[in-house]
N, C-alpha and C positions, 0 to 999 in steps of 0.2 A: 231560274234554272230550268233547262229543257226537260220535257218528259222523255222517258226511254222506252215506254211500252205503248203499243196500240191496243185498244179494247175492241174485241170481236163480239158483235151482237149475234148470239146463237139463235134467238127467235127468228131473225131474218135469214141466218145462214141455212137453217133447215129447209127453207122455201126455195133455195136457189136451185135451178135446173142443173143437171149433171149428166153429160153425155160423152165425156172424154173416155169413159170406160163402158158405160151403158149405152150401147149403140141403138137401143130400142127407143130411147127418148128422142123426141123431135128437137130440132135445133131452133131456138127462138130468134137467132140472128138471120135465119134464112127467111123468116116471115117479116120481110122489111115493111110491108104495109101496115103491120101492127106495132111497130116500134114507135116510141113516144120520147118526149123530152130531147129532141134532136138539137144539137148545138151547131153542127156544120156538116156539110156534105161536099165531097169532091169526086166526081165520077162515081165509082163503086165504093169509095171510102166514106165512112160516116163516123162522126163523134157524137155520142149522146150520154146523158146522165145514166149512171148505173142504176138499174131498176131494183137492185138488191144491195144497198149500201151498208154492208156488214161491219165496216170499220167506223167506230164512233169518232167524233171530232175531226172529220175529213170531208172532202168533197170528191166523190168518186165518179170518174167518167170511164167509158168504154170506147175504144177506137176499133171499129170493125174494118178490117183491112181490105176485104174484097167480098163480092157476092157469091164467090165460088167456095162452097163449104169444104171441098176436098183439096183445095190448093194449100200452099204453104210458102213462107217468105223465101225459102231457098229456090222456089220454082218461078217466082215472078219475073215478068219481062223487065228489062232495064227501065223502061219508061214508067211502068207501074210502081216498081221498087223505089225509084227516085221520088215520084210523086207522093208515095206513102210516107217515106222517111222525112221529107220536107214538111208534109202536112202535120205529122206528129210532133216534130221538133218545134215548129212554129206555135202550135198550141200549148205545148209544154213550157216553152220560154215565155209565151204570153201570160200563162197563169203564174209563173214565177215573178214576172215583172209587175203583176197587178198588186203585189204586196199584201194580198189577202191572206196568205198562208205562211207558216214558218218555213216551209219548204215544199217542193212539188216532186214527186217521184214519177218516173215514166219507165215501164217495163212490159215484157212480153213473156207468157208461158207457152210452151209447146210441148205436148206429149204427156203421157200418163204419170211420169215421175217429176213433172215441172211444178206441181202444186196448183195447176189449173183445173177448171171444172168443165169447160166447154171446148169442143174440138174445133169449132169454126175459127179460122185465123183472126185473132184480135189482140190488141194491146190494152194497157190501162194507164191513164194519167190521173193521179191522185194528189190533191192538195192536202197537206198535213197542217193542222191548225197549231199543234204543240210540239212537233218534233222536227229537228233539223237533221236530215238524213246524212249530211256531211260529217256529223259528229262521229260517225262510225266508218268513215272512209279516209284513207290516206293515199296520197299520190304514189307511194311505193306499190300499191296494189295494181298499178297500171304499168310498172316497169317490166321489161321482158326482152326476149330474143326477137330481133326484127325479122319479120317474114316478108314484108313488102313495104315500100314507101313511094308515094307518088302525089304530086301537087300538094305537098306539105301535109299529107294525111299519112299516118303511121299505123301499120298492122303488126301486132306483136303477140307473142305467146308468154304469159306471165312467168316470172321467176320468183315473184313474191305473191302468190295467189291469195285472194281474200278468204276463200273457203278451203281450197286445197286442190291438188292435182292439176287439171288442165283448165286454164281460163284464157280466152282470147280477148285482146284489147284492140280498139281502134280509136285513134285520137285525131281531132282536127281543131283548128283555131277558128272561132266564129262560125259563120254559116256560108262561107264562100266555096266550099268544095264538098257539098252534100253528096253529089253523085259518087265521087270516089269513096267517101265515107260509107255510103250505102252499099256499094259494091263489095267493099271488104267485109262488112257485116254479113252480106249474103254469102260470101265465100266461106266464112267461118261456119255459118249455119249448114251449108251444104256439106262441108267436110265432116261435121259432127254426125249428120244423119246418114251419110253415104260412104265415107272413107275412113271413119275413125277405126283404129285398130281393135276396138272393144265394141260390142253391140250396144248401140245407143239410139234410142227413139225419142229422147226428150232434151230440151235445153231451155235456158232462160236467157233473155236479152235484157240487160239494164242499161240505163242512160244516166250520166252524171255530168254536172257542169261545175267546173272548179275554175274560178276566175274567167279568163277568156277561152279556156279549153273545154271542148265538149268531148266526152269519152263514151264509148259503148263497151260493155263487157259481155262476152257471149260464153255461157257456162254449160257444158254438157252435164246432164243430170243422171246420176246413179243414186243408189242408196247412200245417204250421207254417213261418213265414217263415225264410229263411236268416239274416236279421239277428239274429233271436232265437236260432236254433239255434247260430250261431257265436259270438255276442257277448252274449247275454242282454239285448238291448236291445229293450224293447217299443215298439210303434208305436201312436199314437193317431190315429184317423181323423178327418177334418174334417166329418163329418156326424152327429156325436153329438146335436146339438140337434134335427136333423130326425128322428132315430130316436126320441128322447124323446117328441116330439109325435106321431109316428106310433103308438107303443104307447099313448099316453094316449088318442088318438082312437079306436083300434080296440078297447080293452079297458076303458077307464075313463071315457068321455065321459058316461056315464049318472050318474056320481057328482056 
């Protein structure tokens, strides 16, 4: 039987640097010459072992997205964006195919409400020894109103969100259309940070692999509702059709 909970090592956790709110703390990812346990490097992108492995029974890595501490995924050039997403997906899938782990999770935190601690753009790839993340995932979480589709890559707004309210999904088959996949992810992140009808400075990006399909879910972050916290009941807003049209008009009206 699979485990259902991760164990957090608080002795390690209290040592973690935190500058996503405390701007006076220096950024360890900017001191590239001091970084250790480097796994792979591609231009300004770097994958390394996490110096603060707070999650027990896991293998934790950090993917530093860029050497520009003030940049963000929604601002990257097309070339850097595609290189980054390709780099991350390849390492995530490679860890999965190694069969060393029960499953492997790949995600990104951005902003003070995202659950992250460091502001420098980064993602995490974590091998889970005892937990299969797909046990908590259903394909209906990726169903939604179609915003755009190109080269067999589909961009949607969830009608059955996993947590509730607004969740953006991008789906592709295999690794043949990473560029379009990455561009839709970037559009979702840009909309959340710049065009969202509510003030939003935080989001999460999660990746999932279900059979031959690769999904990304981009979730704007606010204070989580008590109904979800207490009862795990997601809520669906009544303006999804309006938001679908708003994104199409602002990002895809030229198509």
